C-alpha positions as CSV (number, residue, x, y, z in Angstrom):
1,X,81.5,40.9,131.7
2,X,81.2,42.0,127.9
3,X,77.4,43.0,128.1
4,X,75.8,43.0,124.5
5,X,71.7,44.5,124.0
6,X,70.1,42.6,121.3
7,X,67.5,45.2,120.1
8,X,64.9,46.2,117.5
9,X,61.6,47.7,117.6
10,X,60.2,45.3,115.5
11,X,59.2,41.8,116.5
12,X,59.9,38.8,114.5
13,X,63.2,39.9,113.9
14,X,65.2,37.0,115.6
15,X,66.7,38.7,118.5
16,X,65.5,35.8,120.6
17,X,67.0,33.0,118.4
18,X,70.0,35.4,118.4
19,X,70.7,35.5,121.8
20,X,69.9,32.0,122.6
21,X,72.2,30.8,119.7
22,X,75.1,33.5,120.4
23,X,75.5,32.2,123.8
24,X,75.6,28.6,122.6
25,X,78.5,29.2,120.4
26,X,79.8,31.4,122.7
27,X,79.8,28.7,125.1
28,X,81.5,25.9,122.6
29,X,84.3,28.9,122.5
30,X,84.5,28.4,126.2
31,X,83.5,31.0,126.9
32,X,80.8,31.6,129.9
33,X,77.1,33.7,129.5
34,X,74.4,35.1,131.2
35,X,71.6,35.7,129.2
36,X,69.0,38.4,130.3
37,X,65.8,38.1,129.1
38,X,63.6,41.3,129.8
39,X,61.0,40.6,127.5
40,X,57.4,40.1,129.2
41,X,56.7,37.7,126.4
42,X,59.8,35.4,128.0
43,X,60.5,33.5,124.6
44,X,64.4,33.3,125.9
45,X,62.9,31.8,128.8
46,X,60.7,29.3,127.0
47,X,63.4,28.5,125.1
48,X,65.8,27.7,127.8
49,X,62.6,25.7,129.2
50,X,62.3,28.5,132.1
51,X,58.5,29.5,133.2
52,X,58.4,29.4,136.9
53,X,56.2,31.8,138.2
54,X,57.0,30.9,141.8
55,X,60.5,31.9,141.3
56,X,62.5,35.0,141.9
57,X,62.8,36.9,137.8
58,X,64.4,39.9,136.1
59,X,61.7,42.1,137.5
60,X,62.3,41.5,140.9
61,X,65.9,42.0,140.4
62,X,65.2,45.6,138.8
63,X,62.5,46.3,141.9
64,X,64.9,44.9,144.6
65,X,63.0,41.8,146.1
66,X,65.3,39.4,145.1
67,X,69.2,39.3,144.8
68,X,70.5,38.6,141.1
69,X,72.6,35.3,142.3
70,X,69.2,33.9,143.8
71,X,67.3,34.4,140.1
72,X,70.1,33.3,137.9
73,X,68.9,29.9,136.9
74,X,71.6,27.3,135.1
75,X,70.3,26.5,131.8
76,X,71.0,22.7,130.4
77,X,73.8,24.2,127.7
78,X,77.3,23.9,129.9
79,X,78.2,27.5,130.2
80,X,75.1,29.1,129.6
81,X,73.2,30.9,132.8
82,X,69.7,32.7,132.5
83,X,67.8,35.3,134.4
84,X,64.7,34.8,133.3
85,X,61.5,37.0,132.5
86,X,58.1,36.7,132.2
87,X,54.7,39.3,132.6
88,X,56.0,40.2,136.2
89,X,57.9,42.6,133.8
90,X,54.6,44.8,133.4
91,X,54.6,45.8,137.0
92,X,58.4,46.4,136.9
93,X,58.0,48.4,134.0
94,X,55.5,50.6,135.8
95,X,56.9,51.4,139.0
96,X,60.2,52.2,137.5
97,X,58.8,54.9,135.5
98,X,56.8,56.2,138.5
99,X,60.4,55.7,140.1
100,X,62.1,59.4,140.7
101,X,65.6,57.7,141.2
102,X,68.3,56.7,139.5
103,X,66.1,54.2,137.0
104,X,67.9,53.7,134.3
105,X,71.2,52.5,136.1
106,X,69.3,49.5,138.1
107,X,70.5,46.5,135.8
108,X,73.5,47.9,135.9
109,X,73.8,48.1,139.8
110,X,72.2,44.5,140.0
111,X,74.3,42.9,137.7
112,X,77.7,44.2,139.4
113,X,77.7,41.0,141.9
114,X,78.2,38.7,138.9
115,X,80.0,40.7,137.0
116,X,83.2,38.8,137.2
117,X,81.4,35.4,137.3
118,X,80.6,35.6,133.7
119,X,82.7,36.4,130.2
120,X,79.6,37.9,128.2
121,X,76.2,38.7,128.9
122,X,73.4,38.9,126.3
123,X,70.4,40.9,126.9
124,X,68.0,40.0,124.8
125,X,65.3,43.2,124.4
126,X,61.7,43.5,124.1
127,X,60.5,45.4,120.5
128,X,59.7,48.7,122.5
129,X,62.0,51.5,124.3
130,X,60.8,51.0,127.9
131,X,62.6,50.8,131.2
132,X,63.9,47.1,130.5
133,X,65.6,48.5,127.3
134,X,66.9,51.5,128.1
135,X,68.7,49.7,131.6
136,X,70.0,46.9,129.1
137,X,71.3,50.2,126.7
138,X,72.8,51.8,130.2
139,X,74.4,48.5,130.8
140,X,75.8,47.5,127.8
141,X,79.4,47.7,126.5
142,X,77.8,46.9,122.7
143,X,74.9,47.0,120.6
144,X,73.2,44.0,118.3
145,X,70.6,45.1,116.2
146,X,69.0,42.1,114.4
147,X,67.6,42.9,110.9
148,X,65.4,40.7,108.7
149,X,65.6,41.2,104.9
150,X,61.7,42.2,104.5
151,X,60.6,46.4,102.7
152,X,59.5,47.2,106.2
153,X,63.5,46.2,107.7
154,X,64.2,49.4,108.7
155,X,61.2,50.7,109.9
156,X,61.8,52.2,114.0
157,X,65.8,52.3,113.4
158,X,65.9,56.1,113.8
159,X,64.2,56.2,116.4
160,X,66.4,52.9,117.7
161,X,69.9,55.1,116.9
162,X,68.1,58.3,118.6
163,X,68.0,56.5,121.9
164,X,71.5,55.2,121.5
165,X,72.5,58.0,121.4
166,X,70.9,59.7,123.9
167,X,72.1,56.9,126.3
168,X,75.5,57.8,124.9
169,X,74.7,61.1,125.8
170,X,73.3,61.1,129.6
171,X,74.1,57.9,130.7
172,X,76.5,55.2,129.0
173,X,79.3,56.7,127.1
174,X,80.9,53.8,126.7
175,X,78.4,52.0,125.0
176,X,79.4,51.2,120.9
177,X,77.1,49.9,118.1
178,X,78.8,46.3,117.2
179,X,76.3,46.4,114.3
180,X,73.9,45.9,112.5
181,X,72.5,42.2,111.4
182,X,70.9,40.3,108.8
183,X,68.2,37.8,109.4
184,X,66.7,35.3,107.7
185,X,69.0,36.1,104.6
186,X,67.9,35.6,101.1
187,X,69.5,37.4,97.8
188,X,66.6,39.1,97.1
189,X,65.5,42.7,95.6
190,X,64.2,43.4,100.0
191,X,68.0,42.4,101.3
192,X,69.9,44.6,98.7
193,X,67.7,47.8,99.8
194,X,67.4,46.8,103.5
195,X,71.8,47.2,103.2
196,X,71.5,50.0,101.3
197,X,69.3,51.9,103.9
198,X,71.0,51.4,106.7
199,X,74.1,52.5,104.9
200,X,72.4,55.5,104.1
201,X,71.6,55.8,107.9
202,X,75.2,55.3,108.9
203,X,74.4,51.9,110.7
204,X,77.3,49.9,110.7
205,X,76.6,46.2,109.4
206,X,78.3,43.1,110.8
207,X,79.9,41.0,108.3
208,X,77.9,38.0,109.4
209,X,74.3,37.3,108.3
210,X,72.6,34.3,109.3
211,X,70.9,32.7,106.2
212,X,67.3,32.1,106.1
213,X,65.9,28.1,107.0
214,X,62.9,26.4,108.4
215,X,65.9,24.6,110.7
216,X,66.1,27.9,112.9
217,X,61.8,27.7,113.4
218,X,62.3,23.9,114.1
219,X,65.2,24.5,116.5
220,X,63.0,26.9,118.7
221,X,60.2,24.5,118.6
222,X,62.5,21.7,119.8
223,X,64.1,24.3,122.4
224,X,67.7,23.5,121.2
225,X,70.3,25.5,119.9
226,X,70.6,25.1,116.3
227,X,74.4,23.4,117.0
228,X,72.8,20.8,118.8
229,X,69.5,20.3,116.7
230,X,70.9,20.8,112.9
231,X,75.0,20.8,113.5
232,X,75.2,21.1,110.0
233,X,72.5,23.5,108.7
234,X,73.5,26.9,107.3
235,X,72.2,29.1,110.1
236,X,74.7,26.9,112.4
237,X,77.6,27.8,110.4
238,X,76.0,31.5,110.5
239,X,75.5,31.6,114.4
240,X,79.2,30.1,114.7
241,X,80.3,32.5,112.4
242,X,78.8,35.3,114.3
243,X,80.2,34.2,117.8
244,X,83.5,33.9,116.4
245,X,83.3,38.0,114.5
246,X,81.8,39.1,118.2
247,X,84.8,37.7,119.9
248,X,86.8,39.2,117.2
249,X,85.6,43.2,117.8
250,X,85.3,42.7,121.3
251,X,89.1,41.4,121.2
252,X,90.0,44.0,119.0
253,X,88.9,46.9,121.3
254,X,90.5,45.4,124.4
255,X,93.9,45.4,122.6
256,X,92.7,49.3,121.4
257,X,92.6,50.5,125.1
258,X,95.1,48.4,126.2
């Protein structure tokens, strides 16, 4: 199972939208996908129609009060499953911070029973470097950083890179940055400035950009992936290209290691 953490300290940059649509596009390529929602707002869980406080969620799994197999939900998208999240994640973060055990490894360890069931695990991180995000980075093979195209797009980037380097040093030496990915992309001065800033910071860029279109918000409100809601939309093509690029990068690394 290839695990990818999708992270940015800014909200509204397209982390959840990317997790949901990348999952759908990977599934369309005959890949099985587990989406792990780690944001207490639960936007990814709501997208998939899962908002049930009576059933176990990712916080239950992290705290060891539920098994991961019992918390995973099959979604309406074939080959895409979800480990949901909700406001109970607040309690999980508080308890993990106070824990003196190997708290950074909880997610990695809890996912081990389903390691062989999925081709990909996409982890939607909160806009914060809390214990959920640190657990995701410790469990991940790769990091994707969605970046929108406004003048403050790179705010917090140094902190993200610093945290990734700390996780690489202390908890997860195999962690790699797959790249920053432009979302809501339009050919503007700000977009060009963002690319220059990321280049100056040494952040690798993915080839794929997600072009701006109102269809993204409409599909999100309809709780449908873009490939189903607007199959001919530009962003649909872009997320399809992203799935291809992700698969290509992962396959090339696997080949090199073999």
